[in-house]
C-alpha positions in Angstrom: -3.3 -5.4 -35.2 -1.6 -7.5 -32.6 -0.6 -7.9 -29.0 0.5 -4.9 -26.9 4.1 -4.0 -27.8 4.0 -6.1 -30.9 5.2 -3.1 -33.0 1.9 -1.7 -34.3 2.6 1.9 -33.4 6.2 2.0 -34.6 5.2 0.3 -37.9 2.4 2.7 -38.4 4.6 5.7 -37.7 7.1 4.3 -40.3 4.4 4.6 -42.9 3.4 8.0 -41.7 7.0 9.1 -42.1 7.8 7.4 -45.4 4.5 7.8 -47.3 2.6 10.5 -45.4 -0.3 8.2 -44.4 -2.7 9.6 -41.9 -2.4 7.7 -38.6 -5.1 6.7 -36.1 -4.0 4.9 -32.9 -7.2 3.3 -31.6 -6.0 3.9 -28.0 -6.6 7.6 -28.5 -10.4 7.2 -29.1 -11.4 3.9 -27.5 -11.5 5.3 -24.0 -13.5 8.1 -22.4 -11.3 11.0 -21.3 -11.4 10.5 -17.5 -9.0 9.3 -14.7 -10.5 5.8 -14.3 -10.5 4.2 -17.8 -13.9 3.3 -19.2 -14.4 2.2 -22.8 -16.2 4.7 -25.1 -19.3 3.3 -26.7 -18.8 1.4 -30.0 -21.1 3.8 -31.9 -19.2 6.9 -30.8 -15.8 5.4 -31.5 -16.9 4.0 -34.9 -18.3 7.4 -35.9 -14.8 8.9 -35.2 -13.2 6.1 -37.2 -15.5 6.6 -40.2 -14.9 10.3 -40.1 -11.1 9.6 -40.0 -11.4 7.2 -43.0 -13.5 9.6 -45.0 -11.2 12.5 -44.3 -8.0 10.8 -45.6 -7.1 9.2 -48.9 -4.1 7.2 -47.4 -4.5 6.0 -43.8 -3.3 3.5 -41.3 -5.3 2.5 -38.2 -3.6 0.4 -35.5 -4.7 -1.2 -32.3 -5.7 -4.3 -30.5 -9.5 -3.8 -30.2 -11.2 -6.7 -31.8 -14.6 -5.1 -31.8 -13.3 -2.0 -33.6 -11.1 -3.9 -36.0 -14.0 -6.1 -37.0 -16.0 -3.0 -38.0 -13.0 -1.5 -39.9 -12.3 -4.6 -42.0 -14.7 -3.6 -44.8 -12.7 -0.4 -45.4 -9.4 -2.2 -45.3 -7.3 -3.1 -48.3 -4.4 -4.7 -46.3 -4.6 -6.3 -42.9 -1.3 -6.6 -41.0 -1.2 -9.0 -38.0 1.9 -8.5 -35.9 2.3 -11.7 -33.9 5.8 -12.0 -32.5 6.5 -14.1 -29.4 5.5 -13.0 -25.9 9.2 -12.5 -25.1 9.6 -10.2 -28.1 6.6 -8.1 -27.0 7.9 -7.8 -23.4 11.3 -6.8 -24.7 9.7 -4.2 -27.0 7.7 -2.8 -24.1 10.9 -2.3 -22.1 12.3 -0.2 -25.0 9.1 1.7 -25.6 9.6 5.5 -25.8 7.5 7.8 -23.7 3.9 7.8 -25.0 3.0 11.4 -24.2 -0.5 10.9 -25.7 -1.2 8.2 -23.0 0.9 9.3 -20.0 1.6 12.7 -18.4 5.2 11.7 -17.6 7.7 9.0 -18.5 7.7 8.0 -14.8 4.0 7.4 -14.9 4.4 5.2 -17.9 7.2 3.2 -16.3 5.1 2.8 -13.1 2.5 1.0 -15.3 5.1 -1.5 -16.7 4.3 -4.5 -14.4 0.6 -4.3 -15.4 1.6 -4.0 -19.0 3.9 -7.0 -18.8 1.1 -9.2 -17.3 -1.3 -8.0 -20.0 1.2 -8.9 -22.7 1.8 -12.4 -21.2 -2.0 -13.1 -20.9 -2.4 -12.6 -24.7 -2.5 -16.4 -25.4 -4.8 -17.3 -22.6 -7.3 -14.4 -22.6 -10.5 -15.0 -24.6 -11.6 -11.4 -25.1 -11.5 -8.9 -27.9 -7.8 -8.2 -27.2 -6.7 -11.8 -27.3 -4.7 -13.9 -29.8 -7.8 -16.0 -30.4 -9.9 -13.0 -31.4 -7.1 -11.6 -33.6 -6.6 -15.0 -35.2 -10.3 -15.2 -36.1 -10.3 -11.7 -37.6 -7.2 -12.5 -39.6 -8.6 -15.8 -40.9 -12.0 -14.2 -41.8 -10.5 -11.3 -43.8 -10.6 -12.1 -47.5 -8.4 -9.2 -48.7 -4.7 -8.8 -48.8 -3.1 -9.7 -45.5 0.3 -10.3 -43.9 1.1 -12.0 -40.6 4.6 -11.5 -39.1 5.9 -13.6 -36.2 8.9 -11.4 -35.6 9.6 -7.7 -35.2 9.0 -5.9 -38.4 12.0 -4.8 -40.5 12.9 -3.0 -43.7 12.1 -6.1 -45.8 8.6 -6.1 -44.4 8.2 -2.4 -45.1 9.2 -3.1 -48.7 6.8 -6.0 -49.0 3.9 -4.0 -47.6 4.8 -1.0 -49.8 4.6 -3.3 -52.9 1.3 -4.8 -51.8 -0.1 -1.2 -51.4 1.5 0.0 -54.6 3.1 3.0 -52.8 
């Protein structure tokens, strides 16, 4: 979990590539499939998540949705909180490759950049399920294995996570 552009998706994909983990990006199920975004109901989204968890032995779920993350914690054996600086997240977002599962074209994604940058910068001041405050509470309440990183992840972090997971 973490702010937008904190490195969640790229870290998850590293584990998919290296260890063949099944991957679920919460962005792909948290919203109804329509032009104007509206959140899907918690019960429908959680049913999809539970089905995903039950269908895979090794999995990684990533996102910034505090309400969903809270529900997933009982199934989690390692919680990773990516919490780099706002500047790091903004720089990461500028380097973000085209997310074809979210945008029809790279141009459409780039047109959304100003909104994304404002969203990233509001992370510390928002008080919603997507906020630092909410993520901090989830992280502190989780009693299992957990890691918080205040910088972009690197190979050392991959190695540390792999050791914690015994993979």
